[in-house]
Every structure is written in structure tokens, then in C-alpha cells.
A tleap script that builds the chain and sets N, CA, C and O, in Angstrom:
source leaprc.protein.ff14SB
mol = sequence {
  NMET GLY LYS ASN GLU ASP ALA VAL ALA VAL
  CYS ILE VAL CYS GLY MET GLY VAL CYS MET
  GLU HIE ALA ILE ARG GLU ILE THR PRO VAL
  TRP ARG GLY ASP TYR PRO VAL ARG LEU GLU
  LYS ASP LEU GLU ASN VAL ARG ARG ILE LEU
  CYS GLN PRO CYS HIE GLU ALA LEU LYS GLU
  ASN CTRP
}
set mol.1.N position { 0.377 -6.451 -13.325 }
set mol.1.CA position { 1.779 -6.650 -13.601 }
set mol.1.C position { 2.103 -7.611 -14.488 }
set mol.1.O position { 3.199 -8.171 -14.514 }
set mol.2.N position { 1.060 -7.865 -15.334 }
set mol.2.CA position { 1.191 -8.680 -16.556 }
set mol.2.C position { 1.197 -10.280 -16.285 }
set mol.2.O position { 1.673 -11.123 -17.045 }
set mol.3.N position { 0.604 -10.502 -15.114 }
set mol.3.CA position { 0.669 -11.901 -14.844 }
set mol.3.C position { -0.892 -12.426 -14.673 }
set mol.3.O position { -1.710 -11.539 -14.431 }
set mol.4.N position { -1.331 -13.635 -14.765 }
set mol.4.CA position { -2.332 -14.242 -14.589 }
set mol.4.C position { -2.347 -15.129 -13.322 }
set mol.4.O position { -2.316 -16.354 -13.441 }
set mol.5.N position { -2.391 -14.576 -12.203 }
set mol.5.CA position { -2.198 -15.248 -10.983 }
set mol.5.C position { -3.461 -15.048 -10.200 }
set mol.5.O position { -4.209 -14.124 -10.519 }
set mol.6.N position { -3.784 -15.914 -9.109 }
set mol.6.CA position { -4.778 -15.555 -8.144 }
set mol.6.C position { -4.350 -14.370 -7.108 }
set mol.6.O position { -3.177 -14.189 -6.779 }
set mol.7.N position { -5.306 -13.683 -6.693 }
set mol.7.CA position { -5.139 -12.546 -5.995 }
set mol.7.C position { -5.015 -13.037 -4.480 }
set mol.7.O position { -5.859 -13.832 -4.064 }
set mol.8.N position { -4.092 -12.636 -3.724 }
set mol.8.CA position { -4.239 -13.222 -2.356 }
set mol.8.C position { -4.379 -12.034 -1.324 }
set mol.8.O position { -4.369 -12.293 -0.120 }
set mol.9.N position { -4.501 -10.807 -1.748 }
set mol.9.CA position { -4.624 -9.668 -1.005 }
set mol.9.C position { -5.015 -8.499 -1.879 }
set mol.9.O position { -4.848 -8.568 -3.097 }
set mol.10.N position { -5.473 -7.546 -1.367 }
set mol.10.CA position { -5.944 -6.213 -1.952 }
set mol.10.C position { -5.201 -5.038 -1.473 }
set mol.10.O position { -5.133 -4.823 -0.263 }
set mol.11.N position { -4.637 -4.262 -2.330 }
set mol.11.CA position { -4.011 -3.072 -1.920 }
set mol.11.C position { -4.825 -1.988 -1.108 }
set mol.11.O position { -5.867 -1.512 -1.558 }
set mol.12.N position { -4.301 -1.631 0.089 }
set mol.12.CA position { -5.081 -0.682 0.655 }
set mol.12.C position { -5.181 0.619 0.168 }
set mol.12.O position { -6.078 1.360 0.571 }
set mol.13.N position { -4.292 1.007 -0.722 }
set mol.13.CA position { -4.452 2.421 -1.390 }
set mol.13.C position { -5.439 2.412 -2.725 }
set mol.13.O position { -6.333 3.243 -2.882 }
set mol.14.N position { -5.195 1.542 -3.488 }
set mol.14.CA position { -5.930 1.485 -4.906 }
set mol.14.C position { -6.969 0.428 -4.995 }
set mol.14.O position { -7.908 0.561 -5.780 }
set mol.15.N position { -6.847 -0.665 -4.193 }
set mol.15.CA position { -7.860 -1.611 -4.389 }
set mol.15.C position { -7.567 -2.736 -5.324 }
set mol.15.O position { -8.381 -3.630 -5.555 }
set mol.16.N position { -6.318 -2.660 -5.883 }
set mol.16.CA position { -5.972 -3.756 -6.876 }
set mol.16.C position { -5.692 -4.786 -6.106 }
set mol.16.O position { -5.124 -4.653 -5.022 }
set mol.17.N position { -6.171 -6.236 -6.727 }
set mol.17.CA position { -5.822 -7.367 -6.286 }
set mol.17.C position { -4.271 -7.694 -6.627 }
set mol.17.O position { -3.765 -7.442 -7.720 }
set mol.18.N position { -3.516 -8.353 -5.427 }
set mol.18.CA position { -2.170 -8.632 -5.919 }
set mol.18.C position { -1.907 -10.051 -5.489 }
set mol.18.O position { -2.403 -10.592 -4.501 }
set mol.19.N position { -1.103 -10.568 -6.314 }
set mol.19.CA position { -0.583 -12.029 -6.036 }
set mol.19.C position { 0.397 -12.057 -4.920 }
set mol.19.O position { 0.824 -10.972 -4.526 }
set mol.20.N position { 0.805 -13.137 -4.364 }
set mol.20.CA position { 1.770 -13.525 -3.377 }
set mol.20.C position { 3.056 -12.742 -3.690 }
set mol.20.O position { 3.670 -12.076 -2.856 }
set mol.21.N position { 3.394 -12.893 -4.965 }
set mol.21.CA position { 4.644 -12.393 -5.436 }
set mol.21.C position { 4.919 -11.004 -5.423 }
set mol.21.O position { 6.068 -10.597 -5.252 }
set mol.22.N position { 3.890 -10.191 -5.603 }
set mol.22.CA position { 3.781 -8.968 -5.728 }
set mol.22.C position { 3.174 -8.154 -4.598 }
set mol.22.O position { 3.034 -6.942 -4.759 }
set mol.23.N position { 2.827 -8.707 -3.529 }
set mol.23.CA position { 2.140 -8.154 -2.382 }
set mol.23.C position { 3.314 -7.590 -1.449 }
set mol.23.O position { 4.308 -8.289 -1.248 }
set mol.24.N position { 3.192 -6.385 -0.911 }
set mol.24.CA position { 4.196 -5.810 -0.108 }
set mol.24.C position { 3.437 -5.584 1.162 }
set mol.24.O position { 2.461 -4.835 1.198 }
set mol.25.N position { 3.937 -6.304 2.315 }
set mol.25.CA position { 3.338 -6.131 3.546 }
set mol.25.C position { 4.240 -5.302 4.634 }
set mol.25.O position { 5.173 -5.871 5.200 }
set mol.26.N position { 3.954 -4.079 4.872 }
set mol.26.CA position { 4.770 -3.388 5.859 }
set mol.26.C position { 4.028 -2.351 6.577 }
set mol.26.O position { 2.844 -2.148 6.309 }
set mol.27.N position { 4.695 -1.633 7.541 }
set mol.27.CA position { 4.075 -0.573 8.306 }
set mol.27.C position { 4.101 0.565 7.326 }
set mol.27.O position { 5.114 0.729 6.646 }
set mol.28.N position { 3.083 1.353 7.202 }
set mol.28.CA position { 3.122 2.601 6.370 }
set mol.28.C position { 2.470 3.583 7.069 }
set mol.28.O position { 1.652 3.352 7.960 }
set mol.29.N position { 2.889 4.944 6.600 }
set mol.29.CA position { 2.121 5.958 7.172 }
set mol.29.C position { 0.790 6.032 7.060 }
set mol.29.O position { 0.252 5.314 6.218 }
set mol.30.N position { 0.093 6.796 7.772 }
set mol.30.CA position { -1.311 6.924 7.838 }
set mol.30.C position { -1.688 8.253 7.007 }
set mol.30.O position { -1.106 9.320 7.202 }
set mol.31.N position { -2.679 8.092 6.099 }
set mol.31.CA position { -2.960 9.074 5.006 }
set mol.31.C position { -4.343 9.551 5.711 }
set mol.31.O position { -5.284 8.766 5.824 }
set mol.32.N position { -4.398 10.767 6.133 }
set mol.32.CA position { -5.595 11.274 6.743 }
set mol.32.C position { -6.698 11.512 5.913 }
set mol.32.O position { -7.813 11.556 6.432 }
set mol.33.N position { -6.537 11.703 4.475 }
set mol.33.CA position { -7.689 12.017 3.679 }
set mol.33.C position { -8.076 13.251 3.329 }
set mol.33.O position { -8.999 13.479 2.547 }
set mol.34.N position { -7.333 14.164 3.936 }
set mol.34.CA position { -7.695 15.790 3.617 }
set mol.34.C position { -6.643 16.238 2.734 }
set mol.34.O position { -5.649 15.595 2.395 }
set mol.35.N position { -6.962 17.385 2.408 }
set mol.35.CA position { -6.013 18.145 1.391 }
set mol.35.C position { -5.423 19.265 2.098 }
set mol.35.O position { -6.140 19.850 2.910 }
set mol.36.N position { -4.179 19.675 1.912 }
set mol.36.CA position { -3.248 18.808 1.333 }
set mol.36.C position { -2.868 17.555 1.892 }
set mol.36.O position { -2.762 17.467 3.115 }
set mol.37.N position { -2.620 16.443 1.060 }
set mol.37.CA position { -2.450 15.222 1.700 }
set mol.37.C position { -1.267 15.196 2.540 }
set mol.37.O position { -0.146 15.584 2.210 }
set mol.38.N position { -1.650 14.655 3.760 }
set mol.38.CA position { -0.418 14.577 4.864 }
set mol.38.C position { -0.524 13.172 5.315 }
set mol.38.O position { -1.535 12.552 5.647 }
set mol.39.N position { 0.878 12.734 5.260 }
set mol.39.CA position { 1.076 11.309 5.681 }
set mol.39.C position { 1.673 11.455 7.141 }
set mol.39.O position { 2.634 12.188 7.376 }
set mol.40.N position { 1.119 10.804 7.964 }
set mol.40.CA position { 1.506 10.691 9.573 }
set mol.40.C position { 2.040 9.435 10.015 }
set mol.40.O position { 1.796 8.387 9.416 }
set mol.41.N position { 2.846 9.506 11.164 }
set mol.41.CA position { 3.307 8.150 11.540 }
set mol.41.C position { 2.247 7.367 11.977 }
set mol.41.O position { 1.272 7.895 12.511 }
set mol.42.N position { 2.332 6.074 11.797 }
set mol.42.CA position { 1.236 5.095 12.311 }
set mol.42.C position { 1.699 4.774 13.701 }
set mol.42.O position { 2.724 4.128 13.917 }
set mol.43.N position { 0.857 5.276 14.697 }
set mol.43.CA position { 1.282 4.983 16.051 }
set mol.43.C position { 0.995 3.497 16.507 }
set mol.43.O position { 1.564 2.975 17.466 }
set mol.44.N position { 0.058 2.879 15.722 }
set mol.44.CA position { -0.279 1.477 15.937 }
set mol.44.C position { 0.807 0.427 15.531 }
set mol.44.O position { 0.919 -0.694 16.026 }
set mol.45.N position { 1.538 0.938 14.612 }
set mol.45.CA position { 2.396 0.015 13.924 }
set mol.45.C position { 1.769 -1.213 13.078 }
set mol.45.O position { 2.197 -2.367 13.057 }
set mol.46.N position { 0.701 -0.711 12.414 }
set mol.46.CA position { -0.047 -1.771 11.692 }
set mol.46.C position { 0.436 -2.046 10.420 }
set mol.46.O position { 0.637 -1.131 9.621 }
set mol.47.N position { 0.704 -3.549 10.067 }
set mol.47.CA position { 1.309 -3.664 8.565 }
set mol.47.C position { 0.126 -3.756 7.739 }
set mol.47.O position { -0.885 -4.363 8.090 }
set mol.48.N position { 0.267 -3.117 6.583 }
set mol.48.CA position { -0.777 -3.120 5.606 }
set mol.48.C position { -0.333 -3.709 4.256 }
set mol.48.O position { 0.883 -3.738 4.068 }
set mol.49.N position { -1.033 -4.123 3.412 }
set mol.49.CA position { -0.824 -4.686 2.036 }
set mol.49.C position { -0.839 -3.622 0.956 }
set mol.49.O position { -1.831 -2.923 0.748 }
set mol.50.N position { 0.249 -3.526 0.302 }
set mol.50.CA position { 0.365 -2.538 -0.876 }
set mol.50.C position { 0.630 -3.352 -2.043 }
set mol.50.O position { 1.041 -4.505 -1.914 }
set mol.51.N position { 0.378 -2.716 -3.406 }
set mol.51.CA position { 0.805 -3.122 -4.575 }
set mol.51.C position { 2.256 -2.434 -4.793 }
set mol.51.O position { 2.657 -1.528 -4.064 }
set mol.52.N position { 2.865 -2.868 -5.681 }
set mol.52.CA position { 4.233 -2.308 -5.968 }
set mol.52.C position { 4.076 -0.875 -6.410 }
set mol.52.O position { 4.833 -0.053 -5.894 }
set mol.53.N position { 3.215 -0.480 -7.274 }
set mol.53.CA position { 3.249 1.071 -7.799 }
set mol.53.C position { 2.855 1.850 -6.749 }
set mol.53.O position { 3.368 2.963 -6.637 }
set mol.54.N position { 1.838 1.384 -5.759 }
set mol.54.CA position { 1.443 2.277 -4.594 }
set mol.54.C position { 2.508 2.362 -3.498 }
set mol.54.O position { 2.639 3.386 -2.826 }
set mol.55.N position { 3.239 1.315 -3.332 }
set mol.55.CA position { 4.390 1.367 -2.431 }
set mol.55.C position { 5.436 2.269 -2.674 }
set mol.55.O position { 6.027 2.892 -1.791 }
set mol.56.N position { 5.707 2.350 -4.132 }
set mol.56.CA position { 6.685 3.077 -4.620 }
set mol.56.C position { 6.370 4.734 -4.342 }
set mol.56.O position { 7.141 5.573 -3.878 }
set mol.57.N position { 4.945 4.901 -4.797 }
set mol.57.CA position { 4.503 6.322 -4.726 }
set mol.57.C position { 4.450 6.894 -3.265 }
set mol.57.O position { 4.652 8.078 -2.992 }
set mol.58.N position { 4.134 5.844 -2.304 }
set mol.58.CA position { 4.347 6.258 -0.890 }
set mol.58.C position { 5.582 6.408 -0.329 }
set mol.58.O position { 5.765 7.232 0.566 }
set mol.59.N position { 6.683 5.518 -0.867 }
set mol.59.CA position { 7.968 5.664 -0.497 }
set mol.59.C position { 8.687 7.048 -0.966 }
set mol.59.O position { 9.607 7.530 -0.306 }
set mol.60.N position { 8.247 7.583 -2.032 }
set mol.60.CA position { 8.631 8.815 -2.481 }
set mol.60.C position { 8.042 9.939 -1.605 }
set mol.60.O position { 8.575 11.043 -1.715 }
set mol.61.N position { 7.034 9.803 -0.767 }
set mol.61.CA position { 6.538 10.873 -0.091 }
set mol.61.C position { 6.618 10.788 1.334 }
set mol.61.O position { 6.102 11.655 2.039 }
set mol.62.N position { 7.374 9.569 1.920 }
set mol.62.CA position { 7.572 9.481 3.332 }
set mol.62.C position { 8.520 10.484 3.824 }
set mol.62.O position { 8.796 10.537 5.022 }
savepdb mol mol.pdb
quit
């Protein structure tokens, strides 16, 4: 994101380190990993850390 900050988390989707300002922690759908990609409701309601680009991409497909 053009900043030189310490990472406080890792995006669960792409593995990018994210700083406190850019980390998004919320309940996300579960990606089963097969094709075609299917997002399913997370029945456990686990909050996951996402970077902003991955968060936007997931929101487009919810």
C-alpha cells in the first residue's frame, strides 16, 4: 500500500503482511478450494484478517 510499516498480521488469502491501519478483521465466507470457486457461509463465524485488495475482491463475490 506504499507504506513502510511493521506488519501486525498476514492476509489469509494472499499472505501479504498488513499493518494495523490496513488490516481488515471480519467474518468472511469459506473458500472450499475446488473449481469452480465456491464461497460458502462460515458456520463458525470466525473473524479472519484480510488485506484491502483481497477484501474488495471477496466482497465482489459474496
